[in-house]
Short mmCIF file of the C-alpha atoms (twelve columns), coordinates in Angstrom:
data_MODEL
# 
_entry.id   MODEL 
# 
loop_
_atom_site.group_PDB 
_atom_site.id 
_atom_site.type_symbol 
_atom_site.label_atom_id 
_atom_site.label_alt_id 
_atom_site.label_comp_id 
_atom_site.label_asym_id 
_atom_site.label_seq_id 
_atom_site.Cartn_x 
_atom_site.Cartn_y 
_atom_site.Cartn_z 
_atom_site.pdbx_PDB_model_num 
ATOM 1   C CA . MET A 1   54.754 -64.404 -57.130 1 
ATOM 2   C CA . ASN A 2   51.975 -62.661 -56.035 1 
ATOM 3   C CA . ALA A 3   49.149 -63.316 -58.392 1 
ATOM 4   C CA . PRO A 4   47.867 -66.676 -59.694 1 
ATOM 5   C CA . ARG A 5   48.100 -68.961 -62.300 1 
ATOM 6   C CA . ILE A 6   45.840 -68.970 -64.799 1 
ATOM 7   C CA . PHE A 7   44.884 -72.289 -66.831 1 
ATOM 8   C CA . VAL A 8   42.664 -71.504 -69.816 1 
ATOM 9   C CA . VAL A 9   40.213 -74.276 -70.034 1 
ATOM 10  C CA . GLU A 10  38.305 -73.223 -73.161 1 
ATOM 11  C CA . TRP A 11  38.583 -71.069 -76.150 1 
ATOM 12  C CA . TRP A 12  35.319 -70.563 -78.350 1 
ATOM 13  C CA . GLU A 13  35.997 -67.798 -80.856 1 
ATOM 14  C CA . THR A 14  33.786 -68.263 -83.980 1 
ATOM 15  C CA . ARG A 15  31.344 -65.862 -86.193 1 
ATOM 16  C CA . ALA A 16  28.154 -66.836 -84.301 1 
ATOM 17  C CA . THR A 17  24.680 -65.889 -84.373 1 
ATOM 18  C CA . THR A 18  23.281 -63.906 -81.182 1 
ATOM 19  C CA . GLU A 19  21.139 -67.341 -80.313 1 
ATOM 20  C CA . GLN A 20  24.383 -69.552 -80.652 1 
ATOM 21  C CA . LEU A 21  26.287 -66.935 -78.942 1 
ATOM 22  C CA . THR A 22  23.794 -67.130 -76.042 1 
ATOM 23  C CA . GLU A 23  23.353 -71.101 -76.206 1 
ATOM 24  C CA . LYS A 24  27.134 -71.285 -76.002 1 
ATOM 25  C CA . ILE A 25  27.205 -69.074 -72.760 1 
ATOM 26  C CA . PHE A 26  24.623 -71.341 -71.057 1 
ATOM 27  C CA . GLU A 27  26.605 -74.762 -72.185 1 
ATOM 28  C CA . ILE A 28  29.526 -73.127 -71.051 1 
ATOM 29  C CA . ASN A 29  27.928 -71.793 -67.655 1 
ATOM 30  C CA . LYS A 30  26.452 -75.707 -67.015 1 
ATOM 31  C CA . ARG A 31  30.164 -77.191 -67.645 1 
ATOM 32  C CA . TRP A 32  32.388 -74.990 -65.500 1 
ATOM 33  C CA . LYS A 33  30.188 -73.162 -63.560 1 
ATOM 34  C CA . PRO A 34  31.934 -69.853 -63.249 1 
ATOM 35  C CA . ARG A 35  31.942 -67.491 -60.038 1 
ATOM 36  C CA . GLN A 36  31.803 -64.855 -62.728 1 
ATOM 37  C CA . PHE A 37  30.687 -64.663 -66.378 1 
ATOM 38  C CA . GLY A 38  31.853 -61.586 -68.221 1 
ATOM 39  C CA . CYS A 39  29.848 -60.057 -70.931 1 
ATOM 40  C CA . GLU A 40  30.965 -56.713 -72.536 1 
ATOM 41  C CA . ALA A 41  28.808 -53.786 -71.953 1 
ATOM 42  C CA . ASN A 42  30.116 -50.928 -73.817 1 
ATOM 43  C CA . ALA A 43  26.962 -48.991 -75.428 1 
ATOM 44  C CA . MET A 44  24.639 -51.431 -76.870 1 
ATOM 45  C CA . GLN A 45  26.110 -54.561 -75.987 1 
ATOM 46  C CA . GLU A 46  24.978 -54.014 -72.233 1 
ATOM 47  C CA . LEU A 47  21.278 -54.730 -73.829 1 
ATOM 48  C CA . TYR A 48  22.635 -57.905 -75.124 1 
ATOM 49  C CA . GLY A 49  24.150 -58.924 -71.300 1 
ATOM 50  C CA . GLU A 50  20.663 -57.841 -70.278 1 
ATOM 51  C CA . MET A 51  18.614 -59.907 -72.781 1 
ATOM 52  C CA . VAL A 52  21.004 -63.062 -71.864 1 
ATOM 53  C CA . GLN A 53  20.481 -62.480 -67.763 1 
ATOM 54  C CA . LEU A 54  16.696 -62.593 -68.697 1 
ATOM 55  C CA . ASP A 55  16.646 -65.523 -70.772 1 
ATOM 56  C CA . ALA A 56  18.734 -67.392 -67.910 1 
ATOM 57  C CA . ARG A 57  15.992 -66.396 -65.358 1 
ATOM 58  C CA . ARG A 58  13.235 -67.575 -67.874 1 
ATOM 59  C CA . ARG A 59  15.007 -70.985 -67.799 1 
ATOM 60  C CA . ASN A 60  15.517 -70.812 -64.290 1 
ATOM 61  C CA . ILE A 61  19.652 -70.876 -64.688 1 
ATOM 62  C CA . LYS A 62  21.943 -69.340 -62.466 1 
ATOM 63  C CA . LEU A 63  23.754 -67.049 -64.479 1 
ATOM 64  C CA . PRO A 64  26.802 -64.966 -62.610 1 
ATOM 65  C CA . LEU A 65  27.274 -62.692 -65.420 1 
ATOM 66  C CA . VAL A 66  29.137 -59.347 -64.640 1 
ATOM 67  C CA . PRO A 67  29.791 -56.572 -67.017 1 
ATOM 68  C CA . VAL A 68  32.871 -55.655 -68.565 1 
ATOM 69  C CA . TYR A 69  33.564 -51.981 -69.418 1 
ATOM 70  C CA . GLN A 70  36.053 -51.232 -71.943 1 
ATOM 71  C CA . PRO A 71  37.782 -47.962 -71.661 1 
ATOM 72  C CA . SER A 72  36.760 -46.538 -75.128 1 
ATOM 73  C CA . LYS A 73  39.806 -44.522 -75.532 1 
ATOM 74  C CA . ILE A 74  42.261 -47.074 -75.240 1 
ATOM 75  C CA . GLU A 75  43.090 -49.439 -78.276 1 
ATOM 76  C CA . LYS A 76  42.996 -53.091 -78.052 1 
ATOM 77  C CA . THR A 77  46.293 -53.911 -78.604 1 
ATOM 78  C CA . TYR A 78  47.367 -51.330 -75.807 1 
ATOM 79  C CA . ARG A 79  45.238 -52.889 -73.620 1 
ATOM 80  C CA . ILE A 80  46.288 -56.362 -74.473 1 
ATOM 81  C CA . ARG A 81  50.045 -55.679 -73.946 1 
ATOM 82  C CA . THR A 82  49.491 -53.966 -70.856 1 
ATOM 83  C CA . GLY A 83  46.763 -56.583 -69.478 1 
ATOM 84  C CA . LEU A 84  47.506 -59.686 -70.901 1 
ATOM 85  C CA . GLN A 85  51.561 -59.904 -71.995 1 
ATOM 86  C CA . PRO A 86  52.552 -59.385 -68.039 1 
ATOM 87  C CA . VAL A 87  50.839 -62.627 -67.465 1 
ATOM 88  C CA . ILE A 88  52.119 -64.434 -69.942 1 
ATOM 89  C CA . ARG A 89  55.960 -63.159 -69.431 1 
ATOM 90  C CA . ALA A 90  55.484 -64.062 -66.065 1 
ATOM 91  C CA . GLY A 91  54.577 -67.665 -66.482 1 
ATOM 92  C CA . ARG A 92  51.621 -67.467 -65.244 1 
ATOM 93  C CA . LEU A 93  48.873 -68.371 -68.119 1 
ATOM 94  C CA . PHE A 94  48.556 -71.624 -68.929 1 
ATOM 95  C CA . LEU A 95  46.609 -73.076 -72.124 1 
ATOM 96  C CA . HIS A 96  45.729 -76.902 -72.814 1 
ATOM 97  C CA . GLU A 97  47.992 -78.708 -74.941 1 
ATOM 98  C CA . ASP A 98  45.514 -78.845 -77.647 1 
ATOM 99  C CA . MET A 99  44.935 -75.010 -78.233 1 
ATOM 100 C CA . ILE A 100 47.534 -74.811 -80.904 1 
ATOM 101 C CA . GLY A 101 45.484 -72.500 -83.155 1 
ATOM 102 C CA . GLU A 102 45.289 -70.254 -79.908 1 
ATOM 103 C CA . ARG A 103 48.900 -70.619 -78.740 1 
ATOM 104 C CA . THR A 104 50.023 -69.293 -82.348 1 
ATOM 105 C CA . LYS A 105 47.697 -66.393 -82.320 1 
ATOM 106 C CA . LEU A 106 48.983 -65.243 -78.843 1 
ATOM 107 C CA . ALA A 107 52.808 -65.838 -80.262 1 
ATOM 108 C CA . SER A 108 51.810 -63.732 -83.455 1 
ATOM 109 C CA . PHE A 109 50.052 -60.856 -81.447 1 
ATOM 110 C CA . PRO A 110 50.452 -58.268 -82.246 1 
ATOM 111 C CA . MET A 111 51.404 -59.010 -85.970 1 
ATOM 112 C CA . ASN A 112 48.422 -60.964 -86.819 1 
ATOM 113 C CA . ILE A 113 45.498 -58.019 -86.003 1 
ATOM 114 C CA . SER A 114 42.855 -59.844 -87.840 1 
ATOM 115 C CA . ALA A 115 42.836 -62.460 -84.722 1 
ATOM 116 C CA . VAL A 116 42.768 -59.769 -81.944 1 
ATOM 117 C CA . ASP A 117 39.317 -60.086 -80.861 1 
ATOM 118 C CA . GLY A 118 39.852 -63.681 -79.027 1 
ATOM 119 C CA . ILE A 119 43.424 -62.275 -77.659 1 
ATOM 120 C CA . ASP A 120 41.268 -59.060 -76.121 1 
ATOM 121 C CA . ALA A 121 38.196 -61.635 -74.907 1 
ATOM 122 C CA . LEU A 122 41.504 -63.386 -72.991 1 
ATOM 123 C CA . GLU A 123 42.483 -60.071 -71.914 1 
ATOM 124 C CA . ASN A 124 39.135 -59.236 -70.338 1 
ATOM 125 C CA . ALA A 125 38.597 -62.795 -68.697 1 
ATOM 126 C CA . VAL A 126 42.482 -62.356 -66.907 1 
ATOM 127 C CA . ARG A 127 41.045 -58.836 -65.577 1 
ATOM 128 C CA . LEU A 128 38.042 -61.126 -64.360 1 
ATOM 129 C CA . VAL A 129 40.146 -62.900 -62.385 1 
ATOM 130 C CA . PRO A 130 40.017 -62.283 -58.368 1 
ATOM 131 C CA . LYS A 131 43.132 -61.731 -56.723 1 
ATOM 132 C CA . ARG A 132 43.946 -64.571 -53.666 1 
ATOM 133 C CA . ALA A 133 45.296 -63.596 -50.441 1 
ATOM 134 C CA . VAL A 134 49.036 -64.125 -50.248 1 
ATOM 135 C CA . PRO A 135 48.938 -66.285 -47.562 1 
ATOM 136 C CA . GLN A 136 46.247 -68.496 -49.214 1 
ATOM 137 C CA . GLN A 137 47.797 -68.376 -52.349 1 
ATOM 138 C CA . LYS A 138 51.231 -69.082 -51.073 1 
ATOM 139 C CA . ARG A 139 49.637 -71.879 -49.336 1 
ATOM 140 C CA . GLN A 140 47.945 -73.226 -52.269 1 
ATOM 141 C CA . GLU A 141 51.047 -73.307 -54.523 1 
ATOM 142 C CA . VAL A 142 52.898 -75.295 -51.674 1 
ATOM 143 C CA . GLU A 143 50.148 -77.573 -51.557 1 
ATOM 144 C CA . ALA A 144 50.473 -77.748 -55.396 1 
ATOM 145 C CA . LEU A 145 53.551 -78.459 -55.254 1 
ATOM 146 C CA . ALA A 146 53.682 -81.264 -52.703 1 
ATOM 147 C CA . ALA A 147 50.699 -83.087 -54.799 1 
ATOM 148 C CA . TYR A 148 53.136 -82.691 -58.107 1 
ATOM 149 C CA . LEU A 149 56.254 -84.104 -55.934 1 
ATOM 150 C CA . ARG A 150 54.375 -87.025 -54.534 1 
ATOM 151 C CA . ALA A 151 53.037 -87.849 -57.620 1 
ATOM 152 C CA . SER A 152 56.051 -87.644 -59.520 1 
ATOM 153 C CA . GLY A 153 57.549 -90.431 -57.089 1 
ATOM 154 C CA . LEU A 154 59.914 -88.259 -55.243 1 
ATOM 155 C CA . ALA A 155 60.488 -89.333 -51.497 1 
ATOM 156 C CA . PRO A 156 58.767 -87.856 -48.786 1 
ATOM 157 C CA . GLN A 157 62.038 -86.381 -47.169 1 
ATOM 158 C CA . LEU A 158 63.065 -84.728 -50.318 1 
ATOM 159 C CA . ILE A 159 59.709 -83.203 -50.555 1 
ATOM 160 C CA . GLU A 160 59.468 -81.961 -46.993 1 
ATOM 161 C CA . ALA A 161 63.163 -80.546 -47.962 1 
ATOM 162 C CA . ARG A 162 61.504 -79.121 -50.687 1 
ATOM 163 C CA . ILE A 163 58.452 -77.709 -49.074 1 
ATOM 164 C CA . ARG A 164 60.814 -76.307 -46.138 1 
ATOM 165 C CA . GLU A 165 62.785 -74.050 -48.683 1 
ATOM 166 C CA . GLU A 166 58.823 -72.361 -50.029 1 
ATOM 167 C CA . VAL A 167 58.347 -72.176 -46.151 1 
ATOM 168 C CA . GLU A 168 61.778 -70.191 -45.471 1 
ATOM 169 C CA . LYS A 169 60.347 -67.946 -48.186 1 
ATOM 170 C CA . GLY A 170 57.605 -66.751 -45.707 1 
ATOM 171 C CA . LEU A 171 54.844 -69.809 -45.523 1 
ATOM 172 C CA . VAL A 172 54.215 -70.511 -42.068 1 
ATOM 173 C CA . GLN A 173 56.099 -72.931 -40.030 1 
ATOM 174 C CA . ASP A 174 53.427 -75.375 -39.229 1 
ATOM 175 C CA . PHE A 175 52.513 -75.955 -42.736 1 
ATOM 176 C CA . VAL A 176 55.431 -78.598 -43.437 1 
ATOM 177 C CA . ARG A 177 54.293 -81.362 -41.297 1 
ATOM 178 C CA . GLY A 178 52.460 -83.637 -43.251 1 
ATOM 179 C CA . ALA A 179 53.826 -82.550 -46.551 1 
ATOM 180 C CA . GLY A 180 55.385 -85.639 -47.412 1 
# 
């Protein structure tokens, strides 16, 4: 796997006023402290992003807002199919178990075209996820696997054997020490 796993920790989708949306942005920013916070910037939407950034400065809030430009000649459904569905198919997208409605929206796409805006926002967010360097990614995946195996109560020698399998797939040899 050359790309990171993506965990959806929050999905907020509703008809909201500009003020409600702005407050939700600040609330999510405070709760999750993202490295990047995307804001669609096509046409006049760019002005909204600038207004939010200005409001953040007035409130002395660090908001890592970045503009997200959509190709105007590409339909949402195509963008989702080519950008989000491969991530789902590869098993890299994880939704919290409470996100039942959101899972249903994803599963029914593109049949339920009225629910496409939230999925489109998710596709935009997925595109903002930075690509990790392959060695760092492999190391993090092996560390996560080792932690999971430890938590599941697997014997240290079995954990080490499983980690060794991952090392044989290309991770540096010295990582095996201390994995159990």
